[in-house]
C-alpha positions in Angstrom: -51.5 -124.1 126.3 -51.1 -122.3 122.9 -49.0 -124.0 120.3 -45.6 -122.5 119.8 -43.7 -121.8 116.7 -40.2 -122.9 117.5 -36.9 -121.8 115.9 -33.6 -123.3 116.5 -30.1 -122.3 115.4 -27.7 -125.1 115.4 -24.2 -126.1 114.5 -24.9 -129.6 113.2 -27.7 -131.9 114.6 -27.7 -132.1 118.4 -27.6 -135.7 119.7 -30.5 -135.1 121.8 -32.7 -133.5 119.2 -34.9 -136.3 118.3 -35.7 -136.9 122.1 -36.6 -133.1 122.1 -38.8 -133.3 119.1 -40.6 -136.3 120.3 -41.4 -134.6 123.7 -42.5 -131.2 122.2 -44.0 -131.9 118.9 -47.5 -131.8 120.3 -47.0 -128.3 121.6 -45.6 -127.0 118.3 -47.3 -125.2 115.5 -44.1 -125.7 113.6 -40.3 -126.2 114.0 -37.8 -124.2 112.1 -34.0 -125.3 112.1 -31.3 -123.1 110.7 -28.1 -125.1 110.6 -24.7 -123.0 110.6 -22.7 -126.2 110.0 -21.4 -126.1 106.4 -22.3 -129.0 104.3 -24.6 -130.6 107.0 -27.9 -132.0 105.8 -29.8 -131.3 109.0 -32.4 -128.5 108.8 -32.0 -125.2 106.4 -28.5 -124.1 105.8 -27.7 -120.9 107.6 -25.3 -118.2 106.3 -23.4 -118.0 109.6 -22.7 -114.3 108.9 -23.1 -113.2 112.3 -23.1 -116.6 114.1 -26.3 -117.4 116.0 -27.5 -113.8 115.4 -27.8 -114.2 111.6 -29.5 -117.5 112.2 -32.1 -115.8 114.4 -32.8 -113.4 111.8 -33.2 -116.0 109.2 -35.6 -117.7 111.6 -37.7 -114.7 112.3 -38.1 -113.9 108.6 -39.4 -117.5 108.2 -42.1 -117.3 111.0 -45.5 -117.3 109.6 -48.0 -117.8 112.3 -49.4 -115.1 114.8 -47.3 -116.4 117.5 -46.4 -117.1 120.3 -42.6 -118.0 119.4 -39.6 -119.5 120.8 -36.3 -118.8 119.4 -33.3 -120.7 120.8 -29.8 -122.0 120.0 -28.2 -125.5 120.6 -26.7 -124.5 123.9 -30.0 -125.8 125.2 -28.4 -129.3 124.7 -25.0 -128.4 125.8 -24.6 -126.0 128.7 -28.2 -125.8 130.1 -30.2 -128.3 132.0 -32.6 -129.3 129.4 -34.9 -131.3 131.7 -35.4 -128.5 134.2 -35.7 -125.9 131.4 -38.4 -128.0 129.8 -40.4 -128.2 133.1 -40.1 -124.3 133.5 -41.2 -123.5 129.9 -44.1 -125.7 130.0 -45.1 -124.1 133.2 -44.6 -120.8 131.6 -46.6 -121.5 128.6 -49.6 -122.9 130.6 -49.8 -119.5 132.5 -51.4 -116.4 131.0 -48.5 -114.3 129.4 -50.6 -111.5 128.4 -47.8 -108.9 128.1 -46.2 -107.4 125.0 -42.4 -107.9 126.0 -39.5 -110.3 125.3 -39.1 -113.0 127.8 -35.7 -115.0 128.3 -33.0 -116.1 130.6 -32.3 -112.9 132.5 -28.9 -111.6 133.8 -28.3 -109.0 136.5 -24.8 -107.7 137.0 -23.2 -104.9 138.8 -21.3 -103.7 135.7 -23.6 -101.5 133.4 -22.8 -99.5 130.5 -24.5 -97.7 127.8 -23.7 -100.6 125.6 -24.8 -103.1 128.2 -28.0 -102.8 130.3 -28.5 -104.6 133.4 -30.5 -106.7 133.7 -30.4 -108.2 130.3 -31.4 -111.3 128.4 -28.9 -114.0 127.5 -29.1 -114.5 123.8 -29.6 -118.3 123.8 -33.3 -118.3 124.3 -36.3 -115.9 123.8 -40.0 -116.2 124.0 -41.8 -113.7 121.8 -45.6 -113.3 122.5 -47.1 -112.2 119.1 -46.4 -111.0 115.5 -46.2 -107.4 116.6 -43.3 -107.8 119.0 -41.7 -110.3 116.7 -41.6 -107.5 114.2 -39.9 -105.2 116.7 -37.6 -107.9 117.7 -36.4 -108.3 114.0 -35.8 -104.6 113.6 -33.8 -104.5 117.0 -31.8 -107.5 115.9 -31.0 -105.9 112.5 -29.8 -102.7 114.2 -27.6 -104.5 116.8 -25.9 -106.4 113.9 -25.2 -103.2 112.1 -23.8 -101.7 115.3 -21.3 -104.4 115.9 -18.3 -102.2 115.2 -15.7 -101.4 118.1 -15.6 -97.7 117.0 -19.2 -97.4 118.2 -18.3 -98.6 121.8 -16.8 -96.9 124.8 -13.1 -97.8 125.9 -14.6 -98.9 129.2 -17.0 -101.3 127.8 -14.4 -102.7 125.3 -12.1 -103.3 128.4 -14.9 -105.1 130.3 -15.5 -107.4 127.4 -11.7 -108.1 126.9 -11.4 -109.0 130.7 -14.6 -111.2 130.6 -13.2 -113.3 127.5 -9.8 -113.8 129.4 -10.6 -113.8 133.0 -8.0 -114.3 135.8 -9.8 -117.3 137.3 -11.9 -120.1 136.1 -14.8 -119.0 138.2 -15.6 -115.7 136.3 -16.1 -114.8 132.7 -16.1 -117.0 129.6 -16.1 -120.7 130.2 -13.9 -121.6 127.4 -10.6 -119.7 127.8 -8.7 -119.8 124.5 -5.6 -118.5 122.8 -7.2 -119.1 119.4 -7.7 -115.5 117.9 -10.6 -116.5 115.6 -12.5 -118.1 118.6 -11.9 -115.2 120.8 -13.1 -112.8 118.0 -16.1 -114.9 117.3 -17.2 -114.7 120.8 -16.3 -111.1 121.3 -18.7 -110.0 118.5 -21.3 -112.4 119.7 -21.1 -110.5 123.1 -21.3 -107.0 121.3 -24.4 -108.2 119.4 -26.1 -109.7 122.5 -25.7 -106.6 124.7 -26.7 -104.2 121.7 -29.9 -106.4 120.9 -31.1 -105.8 124.7 -30.2 -102.2 124.5 -32.2 -101.8 121.1 -35.1 -103.9 122.8 -35.2 -101.2 125.5 -35.0 -98.4 123.4 -38.0 -99.9 121.4 -39.9 -99.8 124.5 -39.9 -103.5 125.1 -39.7 -104.8 128.7 -37.0 -107.8 129.3 -38.8 -110.2 131.5 -37.4 -113.6 133.1 -39.0 -116.7 131.9 -39.2 -117.6 135.5 -40.8 -114.5 136.7 -43.6 -116.6 138.3 -41.4 -119.7 139.1 -38.7 -118.0 141.3 -37.7 -121.2 143.2 -37.3 -123.3 140.1 -35.6 -120.6 138.2 -33.1 -119.9 140.8 -32.3 -123.8 141.0 -32.0 -123.8 137.2 -29.5 -120.9 137.2 -27.5 -122.5 139.8 -27.3 -125.8 138.1 -26.7 -124.1 134.7 -23.6 -122.2 136.1 -22.2 -125.5 137.7 -22.9 -127.5 134.3 -21.2 -124.7 132.4 -18.1 -124.9 134.7 -17.9 -128.7 134.6 -18.1 -128.8 130.8 -15.2 -126.2 130.6 -13.2 -128.4 133.0 -13.7 -131.3 130.7 -16.2 -133.3 133.0 -19.5 -134.8 131.8 -22.6 -132.7 131.5 -25.8 -133.5 133.3 -27.9 -133.8 130.1 
């Protein structure tokens, strides 16, 4: 298994981070941490200019090996089953990747717009195999951030995002319904950038591939458990991990 250069974007130190580091340090070429929590001493201070996406950009610019790389945010510890994800990733890293593309947690939806391809990669974790793809990823991320203006998007797409942010039932859409305008706007722009990043990656000729493409049984279980855990967290119940 090749040693991976890891990058994390966090909002303060996750409670389980020390355990993660102990489990993964042998397989890491290095670990970079961008912390978007103001005044917190853990990791390198992030600008938080574009939430996790500015953090990703700051991480990419700090990467110095030839790869591979994993870039993730701290929802790994919050709304994803970290034990199962760790197992899936270890299996993935022990396999021969051998492809210039971007891997991640893939989503397939019936709704598809110019602004939102389907399938697309959720923006909480990316595996990037080498330096050349990392440079393409950086350029695509910069363009996605620059495109984050509602004037650039169709009315149909804007209505879709608005409906997803404030769904009619608790089994669809964002798992943290909120009347707080600042919270909604942060999430709205995160969605815009996530979708635009995927669109830009496809325009650049990079395939979007599931981290579980050779582990369909485990990945299917993971997606089910993640969805359940996300809803339980939203309903105020304890997470699994």
